[in-house]
The first five atom37 places (N, CA, C, CB, O) and aatype in JSON, in Angstrom:
{
  "aatype": [20, 20, 20, 20, 20, 20, 20, 20, 20, 20, 20, 20, 20, 20, 20, 20, 20, 20, 20, 20, 20, 20, 20, 20, 20, 20, 20, 20, 20, 20, 20, 20, 20, 20, 20, 20, 20, 20, 20, 20, 20, 20, 20, 20, 20, 20, 20, 20, 20, 20, 20, 20, 20, 20, 20, 20, 20, 20, 20, 20, 20, 20, 20, 20, 20, 20, 20, 20, 20, 20, 20, 20],
  "atom_mask": [
    [1, 1, 1, 1, 1],
    [1, 1, 1, 1, 1],
    [1, 1, 1, 1, 1],
    [1, 1, 1, 1, 1],
    [1, 1, 1, 1, 1],
    [1, 1, 1, 1, 1],
    [1, 1, 1, 1, 1],
    [1, 1, 1, 1, 1],
    [1, 1, 1, 1, 1],
    [1, 1, 1, 1, 1],
    [1, 1, 1, 1, 1],
    [1, 1, 1, 1, 1],
    [1, 1, 1, 1, 1],
    [1, 1, 1, 1, 1],
    [1, 1, 1, 1, 1],
    [1, 1, 1, 1, 1],
    [1, 1, 1, 1, 1],
    [1, 1, 1, 1, 1],
    [1, 1, 1, 1, 1],
    [1, 1, 1, 1, 1],
    [1, 1, 1, 1, 1],
    [1, 1, 1, 1, 1],
    [1, 1, 1, 1, 1],
    [1, 1, 1, 1, 1],
    [1, 1, 1, 1, 1],
    [1, 1, 1, 1, 1],
    [1, 1, 1, 1, 1],
    [1, 1, 1, 1, 1],
    [1, 1, 1, 1, 1],
    [1, 1, 1, 1, 1],
    [1, 1, 1, 1, 1],
    [1, 1, 1, 1, 1],
    [1, 1, 1, 1, 1],
    [1, 1, 1, 1, 1],
    [1, 1, 1, 1, 1],
    [1, 1, 1, 1, 1],
    [1, 1, 1, 1, 1],
    [1, 1, 1, 1, 1],
    [1, 1, 1, 1, 1],
    [1, 1, 1, 1, 1],
    [1, 1, 1, 1, 1],
    [1, 1, 1, 1, 1],
    [1, 1, 1, 1, 1],
    [1, 1, 1, 1, 1],
    [1, 1, 1, 1, 1],
    [1, 1, 1, 1, 1],
    [1, 1, 1, 1, 1],
    [1, 1, 1, 1, 1],
    [1, 1, 1, 1, 1],
    [1, 1, 1, 1, 1],
    [1, 1, 1, 1, 1],
    [1, 1, 1, 1, 1],
    [1, 1, 1, 1, 1],
    [1, 1, 1, 1, 1],
    [1, 1, 1, 1, 1],
    [1, 1, 1, 1, 1],
    [1, 1, 1, 1, 1],
    [1, 1, 1, 1, 1],
    [1, 1, 1, 1, 1],
    [1, 1, 1, 1, 1],
    [1, 1, 1, 1, 1],
    [1, 1, 1, 1, 1],
    [1, 1, 1, 1, 1],
    [1, 1, 1, 1, 1],
    [1, 1, 1, 1, 1],
    [1, 1, 1, 1, 1],
    [1, 1, 1, 1, 1],
    [1, 1, 1, 1, 1],
    [1, 1, 1, 1, 1],
    [1, 1, 1, 1, 1],
    [1, 1, 1, 1, 1],
    [1, 1, 1, 1, 1]
  ],
  "atom_positions": [
    [[0.83, -1.2, 0.0], [0.0, 0.0, 0.0], [0.87, 1.25, 0.0], [-0.94, 0.0, 1.21], [0.55, 2.23, -0.67]],
    [[1.96, 1.22, 0.75], [2.85, 2.37, 0.81], [3.47, 2.63, -0.56], [3.96, 2.15, 1.86], [3.59, 3.79, -0.97]],
    [[3.85, 1.57, -1.26], [4.43, 1.69, -2.6], [3.41, 2.31, -3.55], [4.9, 0.3, -3.12], [3.78, 3.14, -4.39]],
    [[2.16, 1.92, -3.45], [1.08, 2.46, -4.27], [0.93, 3.96, -4.04], [-0.24, 1.73, -3.97], [0.79, 4.72, -5.0]],
    [[0.96, 4.4, -2.79], [0.83, 5.82, -2.46], [1.99, 6.63, -3.02], [0.76, 6.01, -0.95], [1.8, 7.74, -3.51]],
    [[3.19, 6.08, -2.94], [4.37, 6.76, -3.48], [4.24, 6.94, -4.99], [5.65, 5.98, -3.13], [4.59, 7.99, -5.52]],
    [[3.73, 5.91, -5.68], [3.55, 6.0, -7.13], [2.51, 7.05, -7.5], [3.14, 4.63, -7.7], [2.69, 7.79, -8.47]],
    [[1.44, 7.13, -6.74], [0.4, 8.14, -7.0], [0.95, 9.55, -6.82], [-0.81, 7.92, -6.07], [0.66, 10.44, -7.62]],
    [[1.73, 9.75, -5.78], [2.33, 11.06, -5.53], [3.31, 11.4, -6.63], [3.04, 11.09, -4.16], [3.34, 12.54, -7.1]],
    [[4.11, 10.43, -7.06], [5.08, 10.67, -8.14], [4.37, 11.03, -9.43], [5.97, 9.44, -8.35], [4.82, 11.92, -10.16]],
    [[3.25, 10.36, -9.73], [2.49, 10.68, -10.93], [1.92, 12.09, -10.86], [1.35, 9.67, -11.13], [1.97, 12.83, -11.84]],
    [[1.39, 12.47, -9.71], [0.82, 13.81, -9.55], [1.88, 14.89, -9.73], [0.17, 13.94, -8.18], [1.63, 15.91, -10.37]],
    [[3.06, 14.67, -9.17], [4.15, 15.64, -9.3], [4.59, 15.75, -10.76], [5.35, 15.24, -8.41], [4.82, 16.85, -11.26]],
    [[4.7, 14.62, -11.45], [5.11, 14.61, -12.85], [4.1, 15.36, -13.71], [5.27, 13.18, -13.37], [4.48, 16.2, -14.53]],
    [[2.83, 15.07, -13.52], [1.79, 15.75, -14.31], [1.75, 17.24, -14.01], [0.42, 15.13, -14.04], [1.55, 18.05, -14.92]],
    [[1.93, 17.62, -12.76], [1.95, 19.04, -12.4], [3.1, 19.76, -13.08], [2.04, 19.21, -10.89], [2.93, 20.87, -13.59]],
    [[4.27, 19.14, -13.08], [5.44, 19.75, -13.71], [5.23, 19.93, -15.2], [6.68, 18.9, -13.45], [5.57, 20.98, -15.76]],
    [[4.69, 18.92, -15.86], [4.47, 19.0, -17.3], [3.42, 20.06, -17.63], [4.02, 17.64, -17.85], [3.57, 20.8, -18.61]],
    [[2.39, 20.15, -16.84], [1.35, 21.13, -17.1], [1.88, 22.55, -16.94], [0.16, 20.91, -16.16], [1.49, 23.44, -17.7]],
    [[2.75, 22.77, -15.98], [3.3, 24.1, -15.78], [4.17, 24.54, -16.96], [4.11, 24.14, -14.51], [4.14, 25.71, -17.34]],
    [[4.92, 23.62, -17.54], [5.78, 23.97, -18.66], [5.0, 24.15, -19.95], [6.85, 22.92, -18.85], [5.46, 24.83, -20.86]],
    [[3.81, 23.56, -20.04], [3.03, 23.64, -21.26], [2.39, 25.0, -21.45], [1.96, 22.57, -21.26], [2.26, 25.47, -22.59]],
    [[1.97, 25.65, -20.38], [1.26, 26.91, -20.38], [0.04, 26.84, -21.3], [2.18, 28.06, -20.81], [-0.89, 26.11, -20.97]],
    [[0.0, 27.56, -22.43], [-1.19, 27.59, -23.27], [-1.17, 26.52, -24.35], [-1.33, 28.94, -23.91], [-2.11, 26.45, -25.15]],
    [[-0.17, 25.69, -24.41], [-0.06, 24.67, -25.43], [-0.87, 23.43, -25.06], [1.4, 24.29, -25.66], [-1.18, 23.19, -23.9]],
    [[-1.19, 22.64, -26.1], [-1.81, 21.35, -25.87], [-0.71, 20.3, -25.87], [-2.88, 21.03, -26.96], [0.11, 20.24, -26.78]],
    [[-0.71, 19.48, -24.83], [0.31, 18.45, -24.65], [-0.38, 17.11, -24.5], [1.22, 18.77, -23.42], [-1.4, 17.0, -23.82]],
    [[0.17, 16.08, -25.14], [-0.33, 14.72, -25.0], [0.72, 13.9, -24.26], [-0.66, 14.08, -26.4], [1.9, 13.92, -24.61]],
    [[0.27, 13.19, -23.22], [1.17, 12.37, -22.42], [0.73, 10.91, -22.59], [1.15, 12.8, -20.91], [-0.44, 10.59, -22.42]],
    [[1.67, 10.05, -22.92], [1.39, 8.63, -23.06], [1.67, 7.96, -21.72], [2.24, 7.98, -24.2], [2.82, 7.87, -21.28]],
    [[0.61, 7.48, -21.08], [0.75, 6.82, -19.78], [0.62, 5.31, -19.98], [-0.33, 7.34, -18.77], [-0.43, 4.83, -20.39]],
    [[1.68, 4.59, -19.69], [1.63, 3.13, -19.79], [0.64, 2.54, -18.79], [3.02, 2.53, -19.57], [-0.06, 1.58, -19.08]],
    [[0.61, 3.14, -17.59], [-0.34, 2.76, -16.55], [-0.82, 4.02, -15.86], [0.29, 1.76, -15.53], [-0.02, 4.9, -15.54]],
    [[-2.1, 4.09, -15.62], [-2.71, 5.26, -14.98], [-3.71, 4.78, -13.95], [-3.39, 6.19, -16.03], [-4.54, 3.93, -14.25]],
    [[-3.64, 5.31, -12.75], [-4.55, 4.9, -11.68], [-5.81, 5.75, -11.72], [-3.86, 5.02, -10.29], [-5.75, 6.98, -11.62]],
    [[-6.95, 5.09, -11.86], [-8.26, 5.74, -11.79], [-8.75, 5.55, -10.36], [-9.29, 5.14, -12.86], [-9.29, 4.5, -10.01]],
    [[-8.55, 6.57, -9.53], [-8.88, 6.44, -8.11], [-10.38, 6.43, -7.86], [-8.24, 7.57, -7.33], [-10.82, 5.89, -6.84]],
    [[-11.17, 7.01, -8.76], [-12.62, 7.01, -8.57], [-13.21, 5.62, -8.77], [-13.27, 8.0, -9.54], [-14.16, 5.25, -8.08]],
    [[-12.67, 4.87, -9.71], [-13.18, 3.52, -10.0], [-12.34, 2.41, -9.37], [-13.24, 3.31, -11.5], [-12.75, 1.25, -9.38]],
    [[-11.19, 2.77, -8.83], [-10.33, 1.77, -8.21], [-9.69, 0.83, -9.21], [-11.11, 0.99, -7.21], [-9.5, -0.35, -8.93]],
    [[-9.34, 1.36, -10.4], [-8.75, 0.53, -11.45], [-7.43, 1.12, -11.93], [-9.72, 0.38, -12.63], [-7.18, 2.32, -11.8]],
    [[-6.6, 0.25, -12.48], [-5.38, 0.7, -13.14], [-5.62, 0.58, -14.64], [-4.13, -0.13, -12.68], [-5.84, -0.52, -15.15]],
    [[-5.58, 1.7, -15.35], [-5.78, 1.71, -16.79], [-4.44, 1.61, -17.49], [-6.53, 3.0, -17.23], [-3.44, 2.15, -17.0]],
    [[-4.4, 0.92, -18.61], [-3.15, 0.77, -19.34], [-3.23, 1.46, -20.69], [-2.8, -0.71, -19.53], [-4.31, 1.6, -21.27]],
    [[-2.09, 1.9, -21.18], [-1.92, 2.51, -22.5], [-2.91, 3.66, -22.71], [-2.11, 1.45, -23.59], [-3.74, 3.62, -23.62]],
    [[-2.81, 4.68, -21.87], [-3.73, 5.82, -21.9], [-3.06, 7.07, -22.45], [-4.28, 6.1, -20.51], [-1.84, 7.24, -22.34]],
    [[-3.86, 7.95, -23.03], [-3.39, 9.25, -23.52], [-4.04, 10.32, -22.65], [-3.72, 9.47, -25.05], [-5.26, 10.34, -22.49]],
    [[-3.21, 11.2, -22.09], [-3.69, 12.31, -21.26], [-3.51, 13.59, -22.06], [-2.92, 12.38, -19.88], [-2.4, 13.91, -22.48]],
    [[-4.6, 14.31, -22.28], [-4.54, 15.57, -23.02], [-4.54, 16.71, -22.01], [-5.74, 15.7, -24.03], [-5.45, 16.83, -21.19]],
    [[-3.5, 17.55, -22.09], [-3.36, 18.69, -21.19], [-3.39, 19.96, -22.02], [-2.04, 18.6, -20.36], [-2.61, 20.12, -22.96]],
    [[-4.29, 20.86, -21.68], [-4.36, 22.17, -22.33], [-4.05, 23.23, -21.29], [-5.77, 22.42, -22.99], [-4.77, 23.37, -20.3]],
    [[-2.99, 23.96, -21.52], [-2.56, 24.94, -20.52], [-2.13, 24.22, -19.27], [-3.68, 25.96, -20.21], [-1.18, 23.43, -19.29]],
    [[-2.83, 24.49, -18.16], [-2.48, 23.82, -16.9], [-3.58, 22.87, -16.44], [-2.22, 24.86, -15.82], [-3.67, 22.54, -15.26]],
    [[-4.42, 22.42, -17.38], [-5.55, 21.55, -17.04], [-5.52, 20.24, -17.83], [-6.86, 22.26, -17.29], [-5.24, 20.24, -19.03]],
    [[-5.82, 19.15, -17.16], [-6.06, 17.89, -17.86], [-7.48, 17.96, -18.38], [-5.83, 16.64, -16.92], [-8.42, 18.11, -17.61]],
    [[-7.64, 17.84, -19.7], [-8.97, 17.97, -20.29], [-9.53, 16.65, -20.8], [-8.92, 18.95, -21.42], [-10.73, 16.54, -21.05]],
    [[-8.68, 15.62, -20.96], [-9.18, 14.33, -21.43], [-8.2, 13.22, -21.09], [-9.44, 14.37, -22.93], [-6.98, 13.41, -21.08]],
    [[-8.76, 12.06, -20.82], [-7.99, 10.83, -20.66], [-8.74, 9.77, -21.45], [-7.81, 10.42, -19.13], [-9.93, 9.54, -21.23]],
    [[-8.04, 9.14, -22.39], [-8.67, 8.11, -23.22], [-7.62, 7.12, -23.68], [-9.4, 8.75, -24.44], [-6.42, 7.37, -23.55]],
    [[-8.05, 5.98, -24.21], [-7.07, 5.01, -24.7], [-6.15, 5.62, -25.75], [-7.79, 3.78, -25.28], [-6.6, 6.41, -26.59]],
    [[-4.88, 5.28, -25.71], [-3.88, 5.83, -26.62], [-4.23, 5.54, -28.07], [-2.5, 5.26, -26.3], [-3.9, 6.33, -28.95]],
    [[-4.89, 4.43, -28.33], [-5.2, 4.02, -29.7], [-6.26, 4.9, -30.37], [-5.66, 2.59, -29.71], [-6.42, 4.83, -31.59]],
    [[-6.98, 5.71, -29.62], [-8.01, 6.59, -30.19], [-7.43, 7.91, -30.65], [-9.11, 6.85, -29.17], [-6.46, 8.41, -30.07]],
    [[-8.0, 8.48, -31.68], [-7.69, 9.85, -32.1], [-6.32, 10.05, -32.69], [-7.83, 10.74, -30.95], [-5.63, 9.1, -33.04]],
    [[-5.94, 11.32, -32.78], [-4.67, 11.73, -33.37], [-3.56, 11.57, -32.35], [-4.74, 13.18, -33.88], [-3.68, 12.0, -31.21]],
    [[-2.48, 10.94, -32.77], [-1.33, 10.76, -31.87], [-0.39, 11.95, -32.0], [-0.58, 9.43, -32.18], [-0.11, 12.42, -33.1]],
    [[0.09, 12.4, -30.91], [1.1, 13.43, -30.86], [2.35, 12.85, -30.23], [0.61, 14.68, -30.07], [2.28, 11.79, -29.6]],
    [[3.45, 13.49, -30.39], [4.68, 13.02, -29.76], [4.53, 13.13, -28.24], [5.92, 13.83, -30.26], [4.31, 14.23, -27.73]],
    [[4.65, 12.02, -27.52], [4.48, 12.09, -26.06], [5.65, 12.8, -25.39], [4.33, 10.69, -25.48], [6.79, 12.71, -25.84]],
    [[5.35, 13.51, -24.3], [6.4, 14.17, -23.52], [6.93, 13.21, -22.47], [5.87, 15.47, -22.86], [8.13, 13.17, -22.22]],
    [[6.05, 12.45, -21.87], [6.47, 11.5, -20.84], [5.91, 10.15, -21.16], [6.02, 11.95, -19.43], [4.84, 10.03, -21.77]],
    [[6.61, 9.14, -20.76], [6.15, 7.78, -21.04], [6.25, 6.93, -19.81], [6.93, 7.16, -22.17], [5.91, 5.75, -19.85]]
  ]
}
């Protein structure tokens, strides 16, 4: 459980850092594994769309237009 909490904190810090550097740009992040805390599931191969400093979408990587990922 402690290891799980550390991973969640590390993911939050990483996403916060990327969002700050993006500012008004749209950034796509390829997440090999992503924790959905509301549903209690681990999602695999996800694309996170960040506009400015906000996450605006999370969906399977295979959907839509692919952009060069910043983090993997």
